[in-house]
N, C-alpha and C positions, 0 to 999 in steps of 0.2 A: 859450379854456379856461373852463369853468364853475367852480363852487365846488370848491375843492381837496378831494381825498379824504383822510379821516383815515388816519393810518398804522396798519398792522396791529397793531403792538405796543400802541398806545394803545387800539384797539378791544378786543383780548383782555383787557388789564388792566382796562379799565372794566367789561366784561361779567363778568369774574371777581369783581371787588369787589362788583358788584351782586348776584351770586349768592352772595356771602359764602363764597367758597372761597379757601383758601390756595393758594399755588403748589404746595405738596406735594400737596394734595387734587386739584387740576386735573391735575397730572402723573400721579397714580395712575390717574385715569380715562382718560387718553389715552396711557399708556405712556411717559411722560417722567419724568426726574428734576426736582426742584424747581429746580435750577440751570439746566436746559434751558428750563423755562418762563420763568425770569428772563431768559434770553438771547433768547427769542422776544419777550417784552414789550419788550426793549431793541432789537429789530430787528437782532439779531446772528445769529439763527437763524430760518429760515423753514420752517415745516412744509409737507409735501406735501398734495395734495388729500385723500387719505383721512384724514389727521389733522385737516385743517381741517373736514372733514365731522363727525368725532367731536367736535371742540371746539364746533362750532355746536350740536350736539345737547346736549352737556353744559351749555353756557352758556345754552341756550334762546334763541338768536338766529338769524336767517336766515343761511344759508350765504353769500348774496350780500354780506352785510356784511363777511365775512372775505375772500372772493375779490376783492371790489372795493376792498379796502384797499391803499393804496400803501406802498411802502418808501421812506423818506426818501432823497433824493439823497445820494450819497457814502457811504451805509452799506455796510459789507462784510457781506454776508448769505450764510450757508451754507444750502443747500436740502436738506431731509431728505425725499427721495422719489425713486424711480427715475423717470427720464424728465422730471424737472422741473429745468431748468437753473438753476444759480446765477447771481446777478447779478455775480459776480466776473469780472474780466477776467484775473486771475492764473490761470495754467494749473493750479496746484495746487488752488486753492480752487474752480475751475470743476468739479471732479469731483463726482459725486453722492455724498453722504454716506449711510452706512448701507446702500447698495445697495438701498434700498426696503424694508429689513427691517421698520421700524415700520409703514409704510403697508401692507405686504403681510401682516402678521399671521402666519399659520401657515406661510408659504412658506419661511421660513428653513431649517427642518429637515424638515418633512413635505411641503412642496412643493405647487404648484398647476400644474405643467407648464411652468414657465419654463425657459429654457435654462440659467440658472445653477443651478437646482435639479437639472436632469437631469445637469449636469456633475458634481455631487457625488454622483450615484447615488441621489438621493432619489426616491421614487415620485411619479408624475405626478398622482395624485389627492390632494386635500387631506383633512384630517380631516372637514370638513363634509360632503363628498360621501360619504366612507366611512360616516359615521353614518347617513345617510339612504338609502344604496344599498349595503347590505352585500352581499357576494358570496354566491352560493348555497353552502350547506354542509349536510352531513349530520351527524346526531348522532355523537358519538365516545364511547368509554369514558371514564368520569369521571376515571380515573387519568391517562389520556392528556391530557385537557383541563387537569387540574391541573398536569401537567408543562409544558405549553405556557405556561400562565399564569406559572409559576415562572420560565421562561426569559425571558418578557417583563419580569417584575419585575427580573430580573438585568440586562437591557439598560438599564432605567431607572436602577437603582442604580449602574451603571458608566458612566452618561451616554452610552450609545450610542443616541442618540435617532433616528438614521436607521434603525437596525435595528428599533427599537421601532415607528417609524412604518410600516415595511413589514409588520411582523408583526400589528399590531392589527386591520386589517379582517377577515382570515381568522379570527383568534382570536375576535373578537366574534361573527362569523357562526356559528362552530362552537359557541360557548358558548350563544348564543341557541337554536340548533337542539337542542342537548343538553338544555337546560332545558325547552323546549317538549315534548320527547318523554319527559320523565321524570315520575314520580309519587312521592308519599310522601317518604321521607327522601332518595331520590336527587334529587328535584326541589329539595329544600331545599339540598342540597350543590351542585347545579349552579347554583342562584341565587347562592350565595355566591361561586362561582368567577366567574360572570358579573359580579357586582358589582365584583370586584377588577379584572377586565379593563377595566371602564368607569372605575374609579378611575385606572388607569394612563393611559387616554385623556384624562381630565380633567387629570391632572398634566401630560401632554405639551402639551395645548392651552393650559393656563395659562402654561406657560413661553414659549409663542409668542404670548401675548396674543390668542389666537383665541377667538371667540365659541362655537366648538364646545365649549368647556369647560362652558358652561351645559347643553347637551344631555347631554353625557357624565356630568356630575355628577348631574343629575336622574335619569338612567337607573340610575346606580350606586346611588343611595339607594333607588330603587324596588325594584331587584333585592335589595339588602341587606335591606330590610324583609321581602321575601318569604321570605328565608332564615330569618328569625327569630333570627339569630345576632348577638349584641351587637358583636362585633369588626368584622365587615364594615359594620355600621350606623355605627359610630364612624368608620371609615376613609372611608366615603362622605360622612358629614356633614362631615368635615374638608374634602374637596375642594369640596363645594358651598359651604361657608362662604368658602373662598378665592375662589371665583368671585364670590360676593356682595361681598366686600371689594374686589375689583378693579373692580367696577362702581360703587363708591361707597357700597354698602349695608353699611357696617361695623357699625352697631348691630344689624342683622338677623343678621349673621355672628356677632357676639359672643353674641347671644341663643340662636341655634341651637346653638353649640358648648357654652356653659355648661349649657344644658338637657340636651343629650345626655350631657355629662360627669356631671351629677348623677344620671342614671339608670343609670350603670354601677356594677357591684358591685366595690368596691375590695378585697374580700377575696381575689379571684382575681388572680394576678400579671398575666396577660395583659390583662384588662380594665382593671386599675389602670393599666397602662402606656398603654393607649389613652386613658384619661382624661387622663393627663399630657400627651400630645401634643395633645389637644383644647384643654386650658388654654393651652398654648404658642401655638397658632394663634389662640386668642381674644385672648391678650395682644397679639400683633402686630397683630391687627385693630383692637383698641381704640387702639393707638398711632397707626395711620394716621388715626384720627379725632380725634387729639390729646386723648384721654381718658387722661391720665397716671395718675390715681389707679387706675382700673380696670386698666390695663395692668400697672402694677407690682404690684398686688395679685395678679393672676392669675399673674404670673411667680413671685412669692414662693410661692404655693400649689403651682405646678408644681415648684419647686425642692424643697420639702418632700417632695412625692410621690416625686420622683426619688431623693432621699436614702434613702428607705425601700425602694426597689426594687432587686433584683439586676439584672444586665445581662439584658435581655429582647430577644433577637435576632429574635423572631418577628413584629414589627410590619411592615406591608407596605412602607412607604417611609420611615418616621421612627422612630428609636429613642427611648425615654424614658430619657435619661441626664442627668447633671449637665452634661456638655459641651454637649448639645443645648440645655439651658436657657441656658447662657452665650451660645451663638450667637444664640438668639432674643432674649436681653436686649440684645445689641449691635444687632440689627436694630430692636428696639423703640425704643431710645434714639436711633438714627438718625432714625426716623420722627417721634419726638417733638421733634426739633430740638435734642437735647442730646448730640451725638456725643462730646463730650469726656468724658462720664461712662462711655463704653465703652472708653476707652483702657486703663485698668487691667485691665478684664475680658479684653480681647484679649491683653494681655501675659501673662496667666496661663493662656490657653487653648492647649492642645496640639492643634492642628487635625489633626496627623498621626495622632492616636489615634482620630479619628472613623472609623466602620467602612466607609464607602463613598465612592467618588470623587464621587458626586453631593452627598453631605452635606459633604464637605471643600470642594468647589467653592462650595457655598452659604455656608460659613463664611468663605472667602476673599472672596467677593462682598460680604458684609456688612462685612468688614474694609476692603475697598476703598472702599465707600461712606462708611464712617466717616472714613477719611483724606481722601477727596475733600471731604467737608463741612467738614473742618478746614483745607482749603487746602494740604494736603501732597501735591504732585504726585508726587514720587519714591516715597513710601510707597504712594500709590494705585496707581501703575504696578507696583510690586513685588508688591502683592496680586493685581492682574490677571494678572500673569505666573504666579502660583501657581495661579490658576483654570485657566489654559491648561494648565499642567503636570498638574493633576489630571484635567481633563476638557476636552479640546480643543473638543468640540461645545458645551459649556456656555457658553464665552466668545463664541460666535457668536449667542447669544440676543439678541433685540432690546434688552432692558434693558441688557445689558452692552455692546452696540455703542453704545448711546446714552451710557453712562458713558464709554466709550473716546473717543468723538468729543467729548464735553464736555471731557474732559481734554486732548485734542489741540488744541482751539481755545481753551484757557484761556490765562492770562497767562504761565504757566511753560513753559519748554521742557525736555522730559524726553528724555534720550538713549534711542534705541531705540523710542520710542513710535510714531513714524510707521510704521516697519516692522511693528510689532505691529498697528496699525490696518489696514494693508493685508492682513496675513496672516489676521486674524480677520474681515475683511469690513466693518469700520467705515469704511473708506476704499477707494474703488475703485482698483485698481492702474493 
């Protein structure tokens, strides 16, 4: 045998430190939680090929350094990728974790033709293919197009992501055809509808950690600017900033959001509400970059705005309310590494009063992450169960599967968690 191969965890930890990234920052870029990165570096969790490829790109090292790294003898390692067997001899831990959700990106709900996707009734074509090969479509009356977009929005807000994934390709094609065939004010209105269809596409792709979010968000902003209307521009800027943040470009995300927020006229309720949501997204983006001062300042500003606004139901995917501010504050405190500061906020938050299943599921997700960071397994599981009750498809997202698996293989044993992991796809049956 020649020179011994350095173990995988040591290679990743060394490269991460050289790149001056925290575990949270590396996890954000690769679709993992900070605790999952910690377990990878401790050789207790082994990522699959697709994630290794992403890590090599983020860390700026050759893929061969990761693929050639050994796992120390005797280590119990869970493998996260479909088709990549675990080193465990135990029958339970030999099963593939996450069913390839993180490695597969968008396949969990919008599908790429896998048998598991087909079994769930998910379309065979992924979002990436749909964006670059839209089906043929003829122009439709603007009122009909707006109604279809409203139905797609309803599918998103009720977390029926499979329905949304099936509807988007034809909706985008019809919106593109209608915009191209229109002139004057009709073209402006069609551009606004098209922008919102792309906003929904970007939202769905972001939930699945799919690079299709970049394309969709860029097209959304282009269409929104063509409409000349401030509300679609704000909504499109928000999804583009989310995509920037997920790729590690949080300063650019904060700059874009605050710049767009500053240009909105706060004298009109609707645009003032859009401004508030931009500030909230900017605050969370700053938190992911560990900029506590900026994050908390933006949250405080959004809270003041929300206090001056009546309930504004017309925003496309997020409402500007005090409850939304509290949800974002919990998420920001989690990202900043101070989840204990969110406990009192969570205790006073009535999640049931949030207006949509998608928003309620988001609130319970942030609550689950808070309890997980504090090491409270039962409370984490209770919050995950609430996510499932509000939005069954939400809990199958890659990020929540990763959180479930991290809890499953943690030190505490939580009654009912294993069955939940199987039911939600975090553990193969």
